[in-house]
C-alpha positions in Angstrom: 27.6 -15.2 -11.1 24.2 -15.7 -9.6 25.6 -18.5 -7.5 27.3 -15.8 -5.4 24.1 -14.1 -4.3 22.7 -16.6 -1.8 23.7 -19.7 0.0 21.1 -21.7 -1.8 21.9 -20.4 -5.3 24.6 -22.9 -5.9 25.4 -26.5 -4.8 29.0 -25.5 -4.3 27.9 -22.9 -1.7 26.1 -25.6 0.2 29.0 -28.0 0.0 31.4 -25.4 1.4 28.9 -24.4 4.2 28.5 -28.0 5.2 32.3 -28.5 5.2 32.7 -25.4 7.3 30.1 -26.7 9.7 32.0 -29.9 10.3 35.0 -27.7 11.3 32.8 -25.8 13.7 32.3 -22.7 11.6 28.6 -21.8 11.0 27.7 -20.0 7.8 24.1 -19.0 7.8 21.9 -17.6 5.0 22.2 -14.0 6.2 26.0 -14.3 6.8 26.4 -15.5 3.2 24.0 -12.8 1.9 26.0 -10.1 3.7 29.0 -10.8 1.5 27.2 -12.3 -1.5 24.9 -9.4 -2.3 27.6 -6.7 -2.6 29.9 -9.1 -4.5 27.1 -9.9 -7.0 26.2 -6.2 -7.5 29.9 -5.3 -8.0 30.3 -8.1 -10.5 27.2 -7.2 -12.4 28.3 -3.5 -12.5 31.7 -4.5 -13.8 30.3 -6.8 -16.5 27.7 -4.1 -17.5 30.6 -1.6 -17.9 32.6 -4.0 -20.0 29.6 -4.7 -22.3 
């Protein structure tokens, strides 16, 4: 779950960003955080509600 927050939080995130870069798509830290932060907060909220 925490791997969704930032680009550097998970090796899988870095692998995908690197692969996207080879295809000409740039995924920077802030671009990833713009989606990763709300997704992480939503997931934490849902898990908190389930517990």
